[in-house]
Structure formats: C-alpha cells, structure tokens
C-alpha positions in Angstrom: -22.3 43.9 -22.5 -19.4 45.5 -24.1 -20.5 47.0 -27.3 -17.3 46.5 -29.4 -17.6 49.3 -31.8 -15.3 51.6 -33.6 -14.5 54.9 -32.0 -16.3 57.9 -33.4 -13.7 60.0 -35.2 -13.6 63.3 -37.1 -12.0 62.2 -40.4 -14.0 59.7 -42.4 -17.6 60.1 -43.7 -19.5 56.8 -43.5 -22.8 56.1 -45.2 -23.2 59.7 -46.4 -24.3 60.6 -42.9 -23.0 64.1 -42.2 -25.3 66.3 -40.2 -24.8 69.9 -39.0 -26.0 69.4 -35.5 -25.4 71.8 -32.6 -26.5 69.8 -29.6 -26.3 66.2 -30.9 -23.4 63.8 -31.3 -23.8 60.9 -33.6 -22.3 57.6 -32.4 -22.2 55.0 -35.2 -22.0 51.4 -34.0 -19.7 48.9 -35.8 -18.3 51.4 -38.3 -14.6 52.0 -38.7 -15.0 55.8 -38.3 -17.6 58.4 -38.2 -18.1 62.1 -38.0 -18.6 63.7 -34.6 -19.3 67.3 -33.6 -17.1 69.4 -31.3 -20.0 70.0 -28.9 -18.6 68.5 -25.7 -20.6 65.3 -26.0 -18.9 61.9 -26.3 -15.5 63.3 -26.7 -14.3 59.9 -25.5 -16.1 56.6 -25.9 -19.4 56.4 -24.0 -19.3 54.2 -20.9 -22.3 52.9 -19.0 -24.8 50.1 -18.4 -27.5 48.7 -20.6 -30.1 46.1 -19.6 -30.6 44.1 -22.8 -28.0 41.3 -22.9 -28.7 40.3 -19.3 -32.3 41.0 -18.8 -33.6 41.0 -22.4 -37.4 41.5 -22.6 -38.4 40.1 -19.2 -41.7 41.8 -18.4 -43.1 39.2 -15.9 -42.7 41.1 -12.6 -45.0 38.7 -10.8 -42.9 35.7 -11.3 -39.5 37.4 -11.5 -39.7 40.8 -9.6 -36.0 41.1 -9.3 -35.1 40.7 -13.0 -38.0 42.2 -14.9 -37.7 45.4 -16.8 -39.0 47.9 -14.3 -38.1 51.2 -12.6 -37.1 49.2 -9.6 -34.3 47.4 -11.6 -32.9 50.7 -12.9 -33.1 52.4 -9.6 -31.1 49.5 -8.0 -28.5 49.7 -10.8 -28.2 53.5 -10.4 -27.6 53.0 -6.7 -24.9 50.4 -7.3 -23.2 52.5 -10.1 -23.1 55.3 -7.5 -21.9 53.3 -4.5 -19.7 50.6 -6.0 -17.1 52.7 -7.8 -18.6 52.4 -11.3 -19.3 56.1 -11.7 -15.8 57.0 -10.5 -14.0 55.0 -13.2 -16.2 56.5 -16.0 -19.5 54.5 -16.3 -22.0 57.4 -16.4 -24.9 56.3 -18.6 -27.7 54.1 -17.2 -29.5 52.9 -20.4 -33.0 51.4 -20.8 -33.3 49.1 -23.8 -36.4 47.6 -25.4 -39.7 46.6 -23.6 -40.1 49.7 -21.4 -43.1 50.9 -23.2 -46.8 50.4 -22.9 -48.3 48.5 -25.9 -49.9 51.6 -27.3 -49.3 55.3 -27.6 -51.5 57.7 -25.6 -54.4 59.7 -27.1 -51.9 62.4 -28.2 -49.7 60.0 -30.0 -47.0 60.0 -27.4 -45.0 57.0 -26.2 -45.8 56.0 -22.6 -44.0 53.8 -20.1 -45.7 50.6 -19.0 -47.8 51.9 -16.1 -47.4 48.7 -14.0 -43.6 48.3 -14.3 -42.8 52.1 -14.4 -45.6 53.6 -12.2 -43.6 56.8 -11.5 -42.8 57.4 -15.2 -39.6 58.0 -17.1 -39.3 61.7 -16.0 -39.2 60.6 -12.4 -36.6 57.9 -13.2 -34.4 60.4 -15.1 -34.5 62.7 -12.0 -33.5 59.8 -9.8 -30.6 58.8 -12.0 -29.5 62.4 -12.2 -29.5 62.7 -8.4 -26.9 60.0 -8.4 -24.6 61.9 -10.7 -25.5 59.7 -13.7 -27.2 60.1 -17.0 -30.2 58.3 -18.4 -30.4 56.5 -21.8 -33.6 55.3 -23.4 -34.5 53.1 -26.4 -36.7 53.5 -29.4 -36.8 52.2 -33.0 -36.6 53.8 -36.4 -39.3 51.5 -37.8 -43.0 50.8 -37.2 -42.3 48.6 -34.2 -39.4 48.0 -31.8 -37.6 44.7 -32.2 -39.8 43.3 -29.4 -43.0 44.6 -31.0 -43.7 47.8 -29.0 -44.6 51.0 -30.8 -41.9 52.3 -33.2 -41.0 55.9 -34.0 -41.8 55.8 -37.7 -44.0 58.8 -38.4 -43.5 60.1 -34.9 -39.8 61.2 -34.9 -40.4 64.8 -33.9 -43.0 63.8 -31.2 -40.7 61.2 -29.7 -37.6 63.4 -29.7 -39.5 66.2 -27.9 -40.9 63.7 -25.4 -37.4 62.3 -24.6 -36.0 65.8 -24.1 -38.9 66.8 -21.9 -38.3 63.7 -19.8 -34.7 64.6 -19.3 -33.1 61.8 -21.3 -29.4 62.1 -22.1 -28.9 59.3 -24.6 -31.1 57.6 -27.2 -30.3 54.1 -28.5 -32.2 54.0 -31.8 -32.7 50.5 -33.2 -33.5 49.5 -36.8 -36.2 46.8 -36.8 -39.4 46.8 -38.9 -38.3 49.0 -41.7 -39.6 48.2 -45.2 -36.5 49.3 -47.1 -33.0 50.5 -46.8 -34.2 54.0 -47.9 -36.7 54.1 -45.0 -34.0 53.0 -42.6 -31.6 55.8 -43.8 -34.2 58.5 -43.9 -35.5 57.6 -40.5 -32.1 57.8 -38.8 -31.4 61.2 -40.4 -34.9 62.5 -39.5 -34.5 61.5 -35.8 -31.1 63.1 -35.6 -32.6 66.4 -36.8 -35.6 66.0 -34.5 -33.3 65.5 -31.5 -31.3 68.5 -32.5 -34.4 70.7 -32.7 -35.2 70.0 -29.0 -32.3 72.0 -27.8 -31.3 69.3 -25.3 -27.8 67.7 -25.5 -28.5 64.0 -26.2 -26.0 61.4 -27.3 -27.4 59.6 -30.4 -26.5 55.9 -30.3 -27.2 55.1 -33.9 -27.8 51.3 -34.6 -27.9 51.9 -38.4 -24.7 50.1 -39.3 -25.7 47.1 -37.1 -28.2 46.3 -39.9 -25.5 46.4 -42.5 -23.0 44.0 -41.0 -23.4 41.1 -38.6 -21.4 40.9 -35.4 -21.0 38.9 -32.3 -21.5 40.0 -28.7 -19.3 38.9 -25.9 -20.4 39.9 -22.4 -18.1 40.5 -19.4 -19.5 39.6 -16.0 -22.3 37.5 -17.6 -22.7 34.0 -18.7 -21.0 32.3 -21.6 -17.4 33.6 -21.6 -14.2 32.1 -20.2 -11.9 34.3 -18.2 -9.5 34.6 -21.1 -12.3 35.6 -23.5 -13.4 38.3 -21.0 -9.8 39.6 -21.0 -9.7 39.7 -24.8 -13.0 41.6 -24.9 -11.8 44.2 -22.5 -8.4 44.6 -24.3 -9.9 45.0 -27.7 -12.5 47.4 -26.4 -9.6 49.6 -25.2 -7.6 49.2 -28.4 -10.6 50.0 -30.7 -11.6 53.1 -28.7 -15.1 51.6 -28.6 -18.1 52.6 -26.4 -18.4 50.3 -23.4 -22.0 49.5 -22.3 -22.0 46.7 -19.7 -25.0 44.4 -19.6 -24.8 42.4 -16.5 -26.3 42.1 -13.0 -24.3 44.5 -10.9 -26.0 43.1 -7.8 -24.3 39.7 -8.4 -21.2 40.4 -10.5 -18.1 38.4 -9.5 -15.2 40.2 -7.8 -12.9 39.2 -10.7 -15.2 40.5 -13.4 -15.8 43.7 -11.5 -12.0 44.3 -11.1 -11.6 43.8 -14.9 -14.4 46.2 -15.8 -13.0 48.8 -13.4 -9.4 48.4 -14.4 -8.2 52.0 -14.5 -5.2 51.3 -16.6 -7.2 49.7 -19.4 -9.9 52.4 -19.1 -7.2 55.0 -19.5 -6.3 53.5 -22.9 -9.8 53.5 -24.1 -10.4 57.1 -22.9 -7.1 58.4 -24.1 -7.6 62.1 -25.1 -5.6 61.7 -28.4 -8.7 59.9 -29.6 -7.1 57.7 -32.3 -8.6 54.3 -33.0 -6.4 51.2 -32.9 -5.8 48.9 -35.9 -4.7 45.4 -36.8 -1.0 45.5 -37.4 -0.7 42.0 -38.6 -1.8 38.4 -38.3 0.7 35.6 -38.0 -0.1 31.9 -37.3 -3.4 32.7 -35.6 -1.9 35.5 -33.5 -3.3 39.0 -34.1 -1.3 42.0 -33.2 -3.2 45.3 -32.6 -1.8 48.7 -31.8 -3.1 52.1 -30.9 -1.3 55.5 -30.6 -1.8 57.2 -27.3 -1.1 60.7 -26.0 2.4 61.6 -24.7 4.1 59.4 -27.3 2.8 56.2 -25.7 1.3 53.2 -27.5 -1.0 50.3 -26.6 -0.4 46.9 -28.1 -2.6 43.8 -27.9 -1.6 40.3 -28.9 -4.5 38.0 -29.3 -4.4 34.2 -29.6 -7.2 33.3 -32.0 -7.0 29.6 -31.3 -9.6 28.3 -28.9 -8.0 24.9 -28.2 -4.6 23.7 -27.1 -2.4 25.4 -24.4 -0.7 28.7 -24.0 1.4 29.7 -27.0 4.8 31.5 -27.0 5.0 34.6 -29.3 8.0 36.7 -30.0 7.8 40.2 -31.6 10.5 42.6 -32.7 10.2 45.8 -30.7 11.2 47.9 -33.8 8.0 46.7 -35.5 5.7 48.3 -33.0 4.2 51.7 -33.0 5.1 52.4 -36.6 8.8 52.0 -35.6 8.8 55.0 -33.3 7.2 53.8 -30.1 10.5 52.4 -28.7 13.0 54.4 -30.7 15.6 54.4 -29.2 13.9 52.7 -26.2 10.8 52.3 -24.1 9.4 51.0 -20.8 6.8 48.2 -21.3 4.1 47.4 -18.8 1.8 44.4 -19.2 -1.7 45.5 -18.2 -3.6 42.3 -18.9 -4.0 39.5 -17.9 -1.9 40.6 -14.9 -0.3 44.0 -14.4 3.5 43.5 -14.6 6.3 45.9 -15.3 8.3 44.1 -18.0 11.1 46.7 -17.9 13.3 48.6 -20.3 13.5 47.6 -24.0 15.8 48.9 -26.7 14.6 49.4 -30.2 16.7 46.5 -31.5 15.4 44.0 -28.9 12.6 41.4 -28.9 9.7 40.7 -26.6 8.7 37.1 -25.8 5.4 36.3 -24.2 2.8 33.5 -23.7 -0.8 33.9 -24.6 -3.6 31.6 -23.5 -6.1 30.2 -26.1 -8.7 32.9 -26.9 -6.7 35.2 -24.6 -4.9 38.4 -25.0 -1.8 40.1 -23.6 -2.3 43.9 -23.4 0.8 46.1 -23.2 1.5 49.8 -22.7 4.7 51.2 -24.2 6.1 54.4 -22.8 8.7 56.0 -25.1 12.1 56.9 -23.7 13.6 59.5 -26.1 16.7 60.3 -24.1 
C-alpha cells in the first residue's frame, strides 16, 4: 500500500491538534498540512511496509501458514527488507496492523499478542526487527474495539502506551473504529499522544483521525487491482505530495517491475527532499492535471496526470514559463523525465514549450533543474 497522505508540515494547524510533545511526532493522514516537532523523528515522510492491504485479517495459520498474521510473516518481511535493497532506499518501518492481538487483555489489563501466532511475543519480534537495522510499528485503536473486533485502547491509553514502549515499538498506527462520538474520537487521539510522550521513548504517531473525517481510495503498488500506468501515477503523486509511503504487498513474490518502481531512487529523492515542501495542484485542463512541488537547490518536480481511464495516449503541451511559479526555468532549465521511463529531455528556455504524451490513468513525472547562468 502507498498511503497517499499529505506531508506533515510546520505551518498550518489542523483540527485544533497542537501538542507540546518532546519525544513524539504527530503524523496526520490525509490532511493538507499538520504540525510536527523538531525532535528528529519523521523529518521526511515515513517509509516502510504494512500488512493490512495485502494480508488483511487472515488469522488461519493452519490453512494458510504463509499468509496469516504471525511473527513468521513479519520476520520473513524483515529479512527481505534487509536483503533485497528496501532498507537501503529508505523503507525502514515494518508495521503490524490489526489482528495481532489475543481476544482479551491479560489479568493486569494489558494487551497481549495472540499466543499461537506470536508465540515469542512482540518484544522478541521488535528485537529481531531491530537486529536487521529496521524499526517496528504496531497497531491499536482509539475506541472500545479495533476495526476487526479486538480489544481497543479506550480507557487504557496510558497502559497501552507504556506497554508499546516497553516492547521497543517505534511507530504506532492508531485507528478510529468503535467510538461513540466525535468528541470521544478527538479526546482519545490527544490522550494517546500525551501517553506516548510520557513513556520517554521516541515513537512516531501515525494518527488515523482525519481518515474518519474524509473518505479516500487506496491504490496498491505491487499488489492486485492496478494497471501499470496506475501504479506509476500512484508513485508519482506520492512523491509530489510528500506523503508517507507504507507498502502493503508480498515482498516474497513482488514482480521485478513493481520492485524497480518502488525502489526508484530518483522518485524517492523527490519525496524525501530536505526542503520539505508539499506539492500542489497547479491546474486542471481537459482532464489533465498538472502538479508541481518545489525542491531544494532551486529544482522543481512536475507531474502531469491523465485523468481519463479510456482511450489512448494523449498529447499535452505546456508552457515552460508557467511551471515552478515562473522561476523554475528562468532563464532556462534542464528537464529529466523520471516516470514512466527515465529520459533526459534536454535544455529548455523559459519561453519554450514542452510536449509530451500521457497514457490513460498514467502520469509523466519530471524533474526541472534550474540554469541561472
């Protein structure tokens, strides 16, 4: 899964959620901008792997031992992230989603992993993940139950936060099912953030709060259901929007083509650009969307998206002077096409035009390098 979300920023205050946290960074999903703390966490969008979109809530390890939610699955994914180049290009979080828990808390009110599917426990799994140079994410829910019906954190925020810290967890995905009111939802997310902060452990807080305010669609690179052009569009828009990228696929069986796309260093560099500014929609014209994003060193990223899903490739011409707020190519720039195929397009003056062809539901992603002399 690529979680197409808006980059956490340090400018706009959404939903009244401003918390003076020392160890915690708040990642708001699907919100145009959010506050973040200068604490060294998530200084660029989070990258990693999450089980849900591919493996969902498969708990039948007798019938499907290779695809059930178990410590075996996560240890195999950790091995592959370490050995197959994923860690080297920035994918560092291995994240457990729903259905890891036992049906009840223990006698002290603590969450516990399913003893059959996670016989060694989460602390052991965290140590294993850390030994691979990776970080472990875990899942919980702000309400009375998780979305799949396992114990929620309502009334147990401090207990759960301390438990996650003691286990060595590095990221918490906090879902929003089974809340009785918007007020309960809001108070629960704030309470958990403070509880995590009190533990003293640096934990990225993946806050699902805005997901319950606005609907969205998921596309999933390296999984079922997407054409190749749609996968390119997903990757390009993830980079332009400075969004966290959490894959949800089977790394044991991913295609060579999808793996190369997800490990594309040029596209990852756009997403992880240290300037940290989020891209935006420049304009929409006859079902072609033009997105752009300022990058460090006076560079710009531009994505042109064909919103039509039928027909053939469409020609599209754009004035160079209209890109990058009129400064990206003033007086000139070098343009490189990064997607769908890396191609050096050459030198363009400010007064020139660029003509390209875009497949249905596809995207052309460009990098513009300013030439000021």
